[in-house]
VEXLO-763346 format. One record per residue (C-alpha): residue in three letters; x, y, z. Coordinates in Angstrom, 3 decimals. Each point is the difference from the previous one (the first is absolute). Last residue first. Layout:
BEGIN
+------+----------+----------+----------+
: code :       px :       py :       pz :
+------+----------+----------+----------+
:  ALA :        X :        Y :        Z :
...
+------+----------+----------+----------+
# end
This chain:
BEGIN
+------+----------+----------+----------+
: code :       px :       py :       pz :
+------+----------+----------+----------+
:  THR :   52.328 :  -14.943 :  -18.615 :
:  GLU :   -2.797 :   -2.032 :   -1.618 :
:  GLY :   -0.783 :    0.528 :   -3.674 :
:  GLY :    0.080 :    3.025 :   -2.248 :
:  LEU :   -2.675 :    2.015 :   -1.734 :
:  GLY :    0.772 :    2.473 :   -2.762 :
:  GLY :   -0.916 :    3.429 :   -1.321 :
:  VAL :   -3.379 :    0.334 :    1.673 :
:  ARG :   -2.155 :    2.671 :   -1.643 :
:  GLY :   -0.606 :    3.719 :    0.590 :
:  PRO :    1.668 :    1.331 :   -3.100 :
:  LEU :    0.401 :   -2.394 :   -2.955 :
:  ASP :    3.406 :   -1.411 :   -0.952 :
:  ALA :    0.723 :   -0.012 :    3.709 :
:  ASN :    2.821 :    1.577 :    1.970 :
:  ARG :    0.746 :   -2.724 :    2.505 :
:  THR :   -1.970 :   -1.961 :    2.585 :
:  TYR :    0.899 :   -3.173 :    1.868 :
:  LEU :   -2.340 :   -1.594 :    2.576 :
:  ALA :    1.592 :   -2.448 :    2.419 :
:  HIS :   -2.060 :   -2.800 :    1.571 :
:  SER :   -1.078 :    0.909 :    3.492 :
:  ASP :    2.561 :    0.118 :    2.764 :
:  SER :   -0.417 :   -2.277 :    3.034 :
:  SER :   -2.738 :    0.788 :    2.472 :
:  TRP :    0.489 :    2.208 :    3.025 :
:  GLY :   -0.984 :   -0.711 :    3.606 :
:  GLU :   -2.376 :   -1.851 :    2.294 :
:  CYS :   -2.824 :    2.554 :    0.282 :
:  ASN :   -0.020 :    0.485 :   -3.771 :
:  LYS :    2.483 :    1.513 :   -2.468 :
:  ALA :    0.047 :   -0.055 :   -3.805 :
:  ARG :    2.948 :    0.523 :   -2.366 :
:  ALA :    0.275 :    1.713 :   -3.378 :
:  THR :    2.570 :   -0.022 :   -2.814 :
:  PHE :    1.162 :    2.509 :   -2.615 :
:  LEU :    2.769 :   -0.021 :   -2.587 :
:  TRP :    0.722 :    2.997 :   -2.215 :
:  PRO :    1.543 :   -0.082 :   -3.460 :
:  GLY :    0.379 :    2.791 :   -0.362 :
:  GLY :    0.336 :    3.013 :   -2.228 :
:  ALA :   -0.663 :    1.399 :   -3.437 :
:  ALA :   -3.290 :    1.794 :   -0.108 :
:  THR :   -3.640 :   -0.974 :    0.538 :
:  CYS :    0.541 :   -1.949 :    3.213 :
:  ASN :    1.148 :    3.037 :    1.920 :
:  ARG :    0.570 :   -0.532 :    3.734 :
:  GLY :   -0.029 :    2.889 :    2.478 :
:  THR :   -3.123 :   -1.150 :    1.815 :
:  ILE :   -0.990 :   -3.487 :    1.131 :
:  THR :   -3.760 :   -0.613 :    0.233 :
:  TYR :   -1.153 :   -2.829 :    2.283 :
:  SER :   -2.755 :   -2.579 :   -0.303 :
:  SER :   -2.029 :   -2.340 :    2.200 :
:  ALA :   -0.629 :    2.372 :    2.903 :
:  LEU :   -1.144 :   -1.541 :    3.265 :
:  ALA :   -3.604 :    0.587 :    1.047 :
:  THR :   -0.766 :    2.761 :    2.464 :
:  ASN :   -2.176 :   -0.251 :    3.128 :
:  VAL :    1.994 :   -2.492 :    2.059 :
:  SER :    3.160 :    1.471 :   -1.429 :
:  GLY :    2.129 :   -0.448 :   -3.101 :
:  THR :    3.785 :    0.337 :   -0.394 :
:  LEU :    2.042 :    0.591 :   -3.154 :
:  GLU :    3.775 :   -0.177 :    0.388 :
:  VAL :    1.940 :    1.904 :   -2.649 :
:  LEU :    3.047 :    0.025 :   -2.268 :
:  GLU :    2.105 :   -2.768 :    1.556 :
:  THR :    3.289 :   -0.344 :   -1.825 :
:  SER :    1.052 :   -3.512 :   -1.070 :
:  TYR :   -0.967 :    0.354 :   -3.707 :
:  GLU :   -2.759 :    2.578 :    0.251 :
:  TYR :   -2.038 :   -1.266 :    2.929 :
:  VAL :   -3.674 :    0.329 :    1.028 :
:  ALA :   -1.146 :   -0.916 :    3.516 :
:  TYR :   -3.500 :   -1.157 :    0.919 :
:  LYS :   -1.678 :    0.063 :    3.424 :
:  GLU :   -2.811 :   -1.534 :    2.060 :
:  VAL :   -0.552 :   -3.351 :   -1.665 :
:  GLU :   -2.673 :   -1.752 :    2.025 :
:  CYS :    0.859 :   -2.935 :    2.223 :
:  GLY :    0.266 :   -3.715 :   -0.755 :
:  GLY :    2.999 :    0.099 :   -2.323 :
:  ASP :   -1.713 :    2.270 :   -2.532 :
:  ASP :    0.221 :   -2.691 :   -2.673 :
:  GLU :   -1.008 :    1.064 :   -3.525 :
:  PRO :    2.123 :    3.096 :    0.392 :
:  PRO :   -1.695 :    3.305 :   -0.785 :
:  ALA :   -0.036 :    1.219 :   -3.622 :
:  TRP :    2.431 :    2.623 :   -1.239 :
:  GLY :    0.262 :    3.327 :   -1.762 :
:  ILE :    2.854 :    2.090 :   -1.393 :
:  GLU :   -0.178 :    3.593 :   -1.156 :
:  ILE :    3.030 :    1.561 :   -1.703 :
:  THR :    0.134 :    3.761 :   -0.171 :
:  GLU :    1.170 :    3.082 :   -1.881 :
:  ALA :   -0.315 :   -0.756 :   -3.719 :
:  GLY :   -2.275 :   -2.951 :    0.613 :
:  CYS :    0.131 :   -3.687 :    0.805 :
:  ASP :   -2.858 :   -2.166 :    1.266 :
:  THR :    0.926 :   -3.294 :    1.648 :
:  SER :   -2.210 :   -2.921 :    0.841 :
:  VAL :   -0.381 :   -3.275 :    1.906 :
:  VAL :    2.674 :   -0.263 :    2.679 :
:  PHE :   -0.935 :   -3.040 :    2.084 :
:  PRO :    0.366 :    0.172 :    3.766 :
:  LYS :    2.209 :   -2.546 :    1.804 :
:  GLY :   -1.555 :   -2.395 :    2.487 :
:  PRO :   -0.753 :    1.238 :    3.473 :
:  PRO :    2.102 :   -0.503 :    3.124 :
:  GLY :   -1.279 :   -2.607 :    2.481 :
:  PRO :   -3.073 :   -0.701 :    2.113 :
:  ASP :   -0.102 :   -2.993 :    2.357 :
:  ALA :   -3.428 :   -0.850 :    1.431 :
:  VAL :   -2.034 :    1.789 :   -2.623 :
:  THR :   -3.239 :    1.991 :    0.156 :
:  ARG :   -2.156 :   -0.404 :   -3.071 :
:  PHE :   -1.635 :    3.106 :   -1.441 :
:  THR :   -3.194 :    0.565 :   -1.940 :
:  ALA :   -1.463 :    3.363 :   -1.018 :
:  MET :   -3.585 :   -0.305 :   -1.201 :
:  ASP :   -1.626 :    2.606 :   -2.238 :
:  SER :   -1.954 :    2.563 :    1.948 :
:  LEU :   -3.386 :   -0.701 :    1.531 :
:  PRO :   -3.012 :    1.875 :   -1.337 :
:  SER :   -0.661 :    3.281 :    1.784 :
:  GLU :   -1.908 :    0.388 :    3.263 :
:  GLY :   -2.864 :    2.419 :    0.535 :
:  ALA :   -1.479 :    3.409 :   -0.758 :
:  ILE :    1.789 :    1.804 :    2.858 :
:  ASN :    3.344 :   -1.137 :   -1.345 :
:  THR :    1.647 :   -3.389 :    0.318 :
:  ALA :    3.112 :   -1.490 :   -1.599 :
:  SER :    0.674 :   -3.728 :   -0.366 :
:  VAL :    3.270 :   -1.934 :    0.299 :
:  GLN :    1.072 :   -3.554 :   -0.824 :
:  PHE :    2.758 :   -2.161 :    1.500 :
:  THR :    1.089 :   -3.621 :   -0.447 :
:  TYR :    2.469 :   -1.805 :    2.257 :
:  ARG :    1.949 :   -3.123 :   -1.001 :
:  LEU :    1.741 :   -1.833 :    2.826 :
:  GLY :    3.700 :   -0.922 :    0.341 :
:  PRO :    0.651 :    2.011 :    3.114 :
:  GLU :   -2.969 :    0.613 :    2.300 :
:  LEU :   -0.999 :    3.587 :    0.585 :
:  GLY :    0.707 :    1.762 :    3.302 :
:  ASP :    0.286 :    3.419 :   -1.567 :
:  PHE :   -2.137 :    2.031 :   -2.380 :
:  GLU :    0.531 :    3.639 :   -0.980 :
:  ARG :   -2.717 :    1.976 :   -1.773 :
:  HIS :   -0.032 :    2.536 :   -2.813 :
:  THR :   -2.394 :    2.515 :   -1.539 :
:  ALA :   -1.228 :    1.545 :    3.275 :
:  PRO :   -3.595 :    1.234 :    0.458 :
:  GLY :   -1.171 :   -2.886 :    2.194 :
:  GLU :   -1.188 :   -3.585 :    0.175 :
:  PHE :    2.363 :   -2.969 :    0.346 :
:  VAL :   -0.196 :   -3.804 :    0.240 :
:  PRO :   -3.231 :   -0.712 :   -1.860 :
:  LEU :   -0.266 :   -3.765 :   -0.573 :
:  ARG :    0.298 :   -2.158 :   -3.121 :
:  ASN :   -0.943 :   -3.551 :    0.907 :
:  GLY :    2.638 :   -2.704 :    0.270 :
:  GLY :    2.704 :   -1.069 :   -2.443 :
:  ARG :    2.589 :   -0.520 :    2.703 :
:  GLY :    1.361 :    3.521 :    0.282 :
:  SER :   -3.341 :    1.040 :    1.476 :
:  ASP :   -0.949 :    2.220 :   -2.916 :
:  MET :    0.463 :    3.729 :    0.307 :
:  TYR :   -2.395 :    2.916 :   -0.520 :
:  LEU :    0.976 :    3.660 :    0.299 :
:  THR :   -2.804 :    2.531 :    0.433 :
:  PHE :    0.664 :    3.608 :   -0.975 :
:  LYS :   -1.758 :    2.883 :    1.683 :
:  PHE :   -1.542 :    3.444 :   -0.288 :
:  LEU :    0.135 :    0.646 :   -3.715 :
:  ASP :   -1.183 :    3.429 :   -1.087 :
:  ASN :   -2.988 :    0.281 :   -2.317 :
:  GLY :   -0.722 :   -0.107 :   -3.733 :
:  GLY :    0.580 :   -3.715 :   -0.459 :
:  ASN :    3.673 :    0.163 :    1.033 :
:  ASP :    1.157 :   -0.994 :   -3.496 :
:  GLN :    3.652 :   -0.976 :   -0.630 :
:  PRO :    0.122 :   -1.998 :    3.213 :
:  GLN :    2.764 :    0.991 :    2.465 :
:  GLU :    3.092 :   -2.201 :    0.018 :
:  TRP :    0.994 :   -3.149 :    1.874 :
:  VAL :    2.777 :   -1.309 :    2.289 :
:  VAL :    0.265 :   -3.202 :    2.066 :
:  HIS :    3.087 :   -0.439 :    2.224 :
:  LEU :    1.390 :   -3.362 :    1.050 :
:  ALA :    1.055 :   -1.879 :    3.102 :
:  THR :    0.741 :   -3.632 :    0.931 :
:  ARG :    3.177 :   -0.825 :   -1.974 :
:  SER :    0.813 :    3.705 :   -0.186 :
:  ARG :   -1.186 :    3.263 :   -1.573 :
:  TYR :   -1.282 :   -0.939 :   -3.452 :
:  VAL :   -2.043 :    2.660 :   -1.805 :
:  VAL :   -3.429 :   -1.031 :   -1.299 :
:  ARG :   -1.606 :    2.115 :   -2.693 :
:  VAL :   -3.554 :    1.155 :   -0.775 :
:  SER :    0.174 :    2.198 :   -3.082 :
:  ALA :   -3.487 :    1.507 :   -0.091 :
:  PRO :   -2.970 :    0.511 :    2.301 :
:  GLN :   -3.374 :   -0.947 :   -1.522 :
:  SER :   -2.317 :    2.710 :   -1.292 :
:  PRO :   -1.855 :    2.120 :    2.503 :
:  PRO :   -3.618 :   -0.522 :    1.093 :
:  SER :   -2.402 :    2.477 :   -1.608 :
:  ALA :   -0.809 :    3.518 :    1.119 :
:  ALA :   -2.874 :    2.394 :    0.573 :
:  VAL :    0.220 :    0.217 :    3.770 :
:  LEU :   -2.407 :   -0.981 :    2.765 :
:  THR :   -1.131 :    1.496 :    3.315 :
:  ALA :   -3.108 :   -1.725 :    1.392 :
:  VAL :   -1.996 :    2.053 :    2.512 :
:  PRO :   -2.340 :   -1.772 :    2.431 :
:  SER :   -3.557 :   -0.359 :   -1.312 :
:  ARG :   -2.474 :    2.843 :    0.230 :
:  PRO :   -3.101 :   -0.263 :    2.176 :
:  SER :   -2.846 :   -1.896 :   -1.621 :
:  GLU :   -2.730 :    1.561 :   -2.107 :
:  VAL :   -3.724 :   -0.806 :    0.210 :
:  GLY :   -1.822 :   -0.131 :   -3.339 :
:  GLU :   -2.421 :   -2.733 :    1.053 :
:  SER :    1.797 :   -2.492 :   -2.275 :
:  ASN :    3.270 :    0.576 :    1.835 :
:  VAL :    2.715 :    2.553 :   -0.764 :
:  ALA :    3.645 :   -0.839 :    0.755 :
:  ILE :    2.606 :    2.776 :    0.095 :
:  THR :    3.564 :   -0.433 :   -1.292 :
:  GLN :    3.312 :    1.761 :    0.630 :
:  TYR :    3.089 :    0.497 :   -2.177 :
:  ARG :    3.273 :    1.913 :    0.293 :
:  TYR :    2.301 :    0.400 :   -3.008 :
:  LEU :    3.800 :    0.049 :   -0.145 :
:  LYS :    1.506 :    1.100 :   -3.293 :
:  GLY :    2.658 :   -2.050 :   -1.824 :
:  THR :   -1.703 :    0.012 :   -3.378 :
:  SER :   -3.169 :    2.070 :   -0.248 :
:  VAL :   -3.538 :   -1.204 :    0.700 :
:  SER :   -3.353 :    0.200 :   -1.790 :
:  LEU :   -0.287 :   -3.693 :   -0.897 :
:  ASP :   -1.359 :   -1.205 :    3.345 :
:  LYS :   -0.941 :   -3.661 :   -0.397 :
:  PHE :   -2.781 :   -1.167 :    2.321 :
:  ASP :   -0.945 :   -3.423 :    1.364 :
:  PHE :   -2.141 :   -1.242 :    2.859 :
:  LEU :   -3.414 :    1.577 :   -0.377 :
:  TYR :   -0.934 :   -1.164 :   -3.474 :
:  PRO :   -3.136 :   -1.993 :    0.968 :
:  SER :   -1.243 :    2.513 :    1.094 :
:  SER :    0.830 :    3.582 :   -0.875 :
:  LEU :    3.336 :    1.799 :    0.102 :
:  GLU :   -0.182 :    3.768 :    0.215 :
:  ALA :    3.320 :    1.328 :   -1.256 :
:  ILE :    2.365 :    2.989 :    0.161 :
:  LEU :   -1.656 :    2.085 :    2.726 :
:  VAL :    2.661 :    2.609 :    0.793 :
:  SER :    0.009 :    0.935 :    3.684 :
:  ILE :    3.053 :   -1.629 :    1.543 :
:  SER :    1.470 :    3.356 :    1.020 :
:  SER :    3.288 :    1.177 :   -1.533 :
:  THR :   -1.460 :    1.236 :   -3.262 :
:  THR :    2.218 :    1.587 :   -2.645 :
:  PRO :    3.304 :   -1.780 :    0.809 :
:  PRO :   -1.186 :   -2.677 :    0.107 :
:  ASP :   -3.557 :   -1.079 :   -0.814 :
:  ASP :   -1.514 :   -1.702 :    3.052 :
:  ARG :   -2.159 :   -3.040 :   -0.505 :
:  TYR :   -3.539 :   -1.188 :    0.714 :
:  VAL :   -1.594 :   -3.316 :   -0.984 :
:  ARG :   -3.734 :   -0.441 :    0.596 :
:  LEU :   -1.227 :   -3.542 :    0.557 :
:  TYR :   -3.614 :   -0.514 :   -0.927 :
:  ARG :   -2.851 :   -2.447 :    0.695 :
:  ILE :    0.963 :   -1.571 :    3.308 :
:  SER :   -2.854 :   -2.175 :    1.257 :
:  ALA :   -2.150 :    1.265 :    2.835 :
:  GLY :    0.245 :   -0.361 :    3.794 :
:  GLY :    2.907 :    2.317 :    0.701 :
:  ASN :    2.299 :   -1.772 :   -2.484 :
:  ASP :    2.307 :   -1.419 :    2.691 :
:  LEU :    2.689 :   -2.046 :   -1.768 :
:  PRO :    1.158 :    3.134 :   -1.787 :
:  VAL :    0.524 :   -0.034 :   -3.782 :
:  PHE :    3.498 :   -0.266 :   -1.486 :
:  THR :    2.054 :    1.535 :   -2.807 :
:  ASN :    3.055 :   -1.544 :   -1.669 :
:  LEU :    1.534 :    2.800 :   -2.000 :
:  HIS :    1.854 :    0.172 :   -3.326 :
:  ILE :    2.218 :    3.083 :   -0.205 :
:  PHE :    0.724 :    1.261 :   -3.508 :
:  SER :    2.654 :    1.548 :   -2.281 :
:  MET :    3.355 :   -0.970 :    1.593 :
:  SER :   -1.409 :   -3.427 :    0.721 :
:  SER :   -2.200 :   -1.459 :    2.665 :
:  ASN :   -1.547 :   -3.173 :    1.337 :
:  LYS :   -2.457 :   -1.042 :    2.676 :
:  ARG :    1.007 :    2.733 :    2.436 :
:  THR :   -2.140 :    0.244 :    3.102 :
:  PRO :   -3.121 :    1.961 :    0.882 :
:  ALA :   -0.596 :    0.724 :    3.699 :
:  PRO :   -2.654 :   -2.127 :    1.707 :
:  PRO :   -3.549 :    1.345 :   -0.308 :
:  ALA :   -1.469 :    2.145 :    2.797 :
:  ALA :   -3.023 :   -1.664 :    1.600 :
:  PRO :   -3.311 :    0.331 :   -1.771 :
:  PRO :   -2.420 :    2.683 :    1.219 :
:  GLY :   -3.162 :   -1.217 :    1.692 :
:  VAL :   -3.112 :   -1.578 :   -1.483 :
:  ILE :   -3.278 :   -0.464 :    1.838 :
:  THR :   -2.125 :   -2.546 :   -1.811 :
:  ARG :   -3.293 :    1.659 :   -0.954 :
:  TYR :   -3.662 :   -0.625 :    0.596 :
:  ILE :   -2.859 :    2.282 :   -1.008 :
:  THR :   -3.405 :    0.273 :    1.673 :
:  ASN :   -2.836 :    1.667 :   -1.942 :
:  THR :   -0.809 :    3.554 :    0.879 :
:  SER :   -2.194 :    0.745 :    2.983 :
:  LEU :   -3.039 :    2.182 :    0.552 :
:  LYS :   -0.175 :    1.272 :    3.539 :
:  GLY :   -2.969 :    1.803 :    1.475 :
:  GLY :    0.462 :    2.475 :    2.814 :
:  ARG :   -2.725 :    2.361 :   -1.164 :
:  SER :    2.456 :    2.500 :   -1.441 :
:  ASN :    1.619 :   -2.591 :   -2.205 :
:  ASN :    3.134 :   -2.101 :    0.606 :
:  ALA :    1.562 :   -1.889 :   -2.938 :
:  ALA :    1.692 :   -3.327 :    0.780 :
:  ILE :    3.454 :   -1.052 :   -1.281 :
:  ARG :    1.220 :   -3.592 :   -0.166 :
:  PHE :    3.224 :   -1.931 :    0.570 :
:  GLY :    1.166 :   -3.620 :    0.349 :
:  CYS :    3.593 :   -1.069 :    0.754 :
:  ARG :    2.325 :   -2.698 :   -1.313 :
:  ALA :    3.249 :   -0.016 :    1.994 :
:  GLY :    3.480 :    0.266 :   -1.543 :
:  THR :    0.919 :    3.229 :    1.748 :
:  PRO :   -2.181 :    0.711 :    3.044 :
:  LEU :   -2.076 :    3.189 :   -0.392 :
:  GLY :    0.882 :    3.102 :    2.002 :
:  THR :   -1.710 :    2.337 :   -2.437 :
:  PHE :   -3.274 :    0.137 :   -1.936 :
:  ALA :    0.008 :    2.922 :   -2.432 :
:  TYR :   -3.402 :    1.392 :   -0.960 :
:  SER :   -1.286 :    1.170 :   -3.337 :
:  THR :   -2.501 :    2.407 :   -1.564 :
:  ALA :   -0.301 :    2.385 :    2.931 :
:  THR :   -2.439 :    2.937 :   -0.130 :
:  SER :   -2.215 :   -1.471 :    2.690 :
:  ALA :    2.938 :   -0.078 :    2.377 :
:  VAL :    0.839 :   -3.321 :    1.666 :
:  ALA :   -1.400 :    0.128 :    3.501 :
:  THR :   -0.639 :   -3.577 :    1.049 :
:  ASN :    3.594 :   -1.201 :   -0.431 :
:  VAL :    1.198 :   -3.568 :    0.523 :
:  PRO :   -3.380 :   -1.603 :    0.552 :
:  THR :    0.360 :   -3.777 :    0.475 :
:  THR :   -2.733 :   -1.845 :   -1.855 :
:  VAL :    1.709 :   -1.690 :   -2.939 :
:  ASP :   -0.583 :   -3.502 :    1.347 :
:  GLY :    2.988 :   -2.178 :    0.928 :
:  GLY :    2.428 :   -1.852 :   -2.306 :
:  ASN :    3.271 :    0.989 :    1.690 :
:  CYS :    0.516 :    3.572 :   -1.141 :
:  ASP :   -2.080 :    1.087 :    3.048 :
:  ASP :   -2.677 :    1.493 :   -2.258 :
:  ARG :   -0.236 :    3.564 :   -1.277 :
:  PHE :   -2.492 :    2.851 :    0.128 :
:  ALA :    0.173 :    3.671 :   -1.065 :
:  THR :   -2.930 :    2.250 :    0.899 :
:  PHE :   -1.019 :    2.835 :   -2.318 :
:  GLY :   -1.265 :    3.557 :    0.269 :
:  ILE :   -3.014 :    2.300 :    0.385 :
:  LEU :   -1.945 :   -0.846 :   -3.129 :
:  PRO :   -3.415 :    1.718 :   -0.056 :
:  LEU :   -2.793 :   -2.502 :   -0.574 :
:  GLU :   -2.481 :    1.305 :   -2.604 :
:  ALA :    2.235 :    2.710 :   -1.529 :
:  SER :    3.165 :   -2.104 :    0.562 :
:  SER :   -1.416 :   -2.554 :   -2.396 :
:  VAL :    1.074 :   -3.462 :    1.075 :
:  CYS :    3.140 :   -2.198 :   -0.300 :
:  THR :    2.786 :    2.551 :    0.078 :
:  ALA :    3.181 :   -2.062 :   -0.392 :
:  THR :    3.244 :   -0.414 :    1.891 :
:  SER :    3.070 :   -1.626 :   -1.561 :
:  ALA :    2.261 :   -2.313 :    2.049 :
:  THR :    3.676 :    0.854 :    0.503 :
:  THR :    2.463 :   -2.417 :    1.621 :
:  GLY :    2.806 :    1.574 :    2.065 :
:  PRO :    1.755 :   -3.345 :    0.536 :
:  LEU :    0.180 :   -0.181 :   -3.781 :
:  MET :   -2.194 :   -2.276 :   -2.089 :
+------+----------+----------+----------+
# end
């Protein structure tokens, strides 16, 4: 019963014999006493109810109504007892349980203070951008025992939605609104791609990664880079931020370091990327020679490709050079965000007509210098266009 409890009045005798002049409302002390305390002796004769106010929440109180006739007689109703129920406290704000680009799954909560009666309903309200800016749309009325879980399917990808809840107890009394929860229809992003480690020195290296292919329907706001201890210990977060690269110094030479990266949007953290492992070295040297693996010949161009050296000398290959006989044609350089090229197209050469032969080699460079020449690749006008004419040995 509410603090303003209402008790019905009743006409107990014929008003023709004993004219009814009003009612008297009685209550007890809400502590087990007799229902003898008059609260109002002049309730109008036309009244059919009376609201008792100022009652202590949670107490059990007794009430009765007496009819007053013109001769001063009082005929009383039976006594009723009710537990005084107040409004529940405001529920905690909803939180995200899960989401995708087509739904938002909410954790909902009931207040600890139910006002003196069990919580029967939890009403979920939401705005409806851009049509409705106020949080006034009732989208669900959750009933016990299903008060703690709601999946909102009427959302659009990438939009922000605001939610509030109201608890209603078994006496029908509503709580104040919960704090606002602002959530987005999105899923966590896919894992970041192409994690690479670039050697800098015996004790320093640079880790580089790329954006995930799928951002989950919402902008990314951070990457988290994890690194092992260098001694096979636990993986620990060593960087959080929007950048896609990170420099590390003060590492121990001769240890193996493993890195993984995750991306996070408002819906959560992505799976971890593939691992990138790198061993620092005490004494790096020049890399081994690259291996020329293919040649495509055309009417205007010759394209040669190569594989990286099996031994990078202890620091990452940072440059390739392509030679025709002893003449350098090009140097190809990568960066912390761009992988090195593994092929090169030479113009002004016609493999489909009489001409050639041509001889090509490649060299690789790391932090310590250039490798020796790769094996030599010979091409000449081929019997079939676009194929290798011949392959020689070492130069």
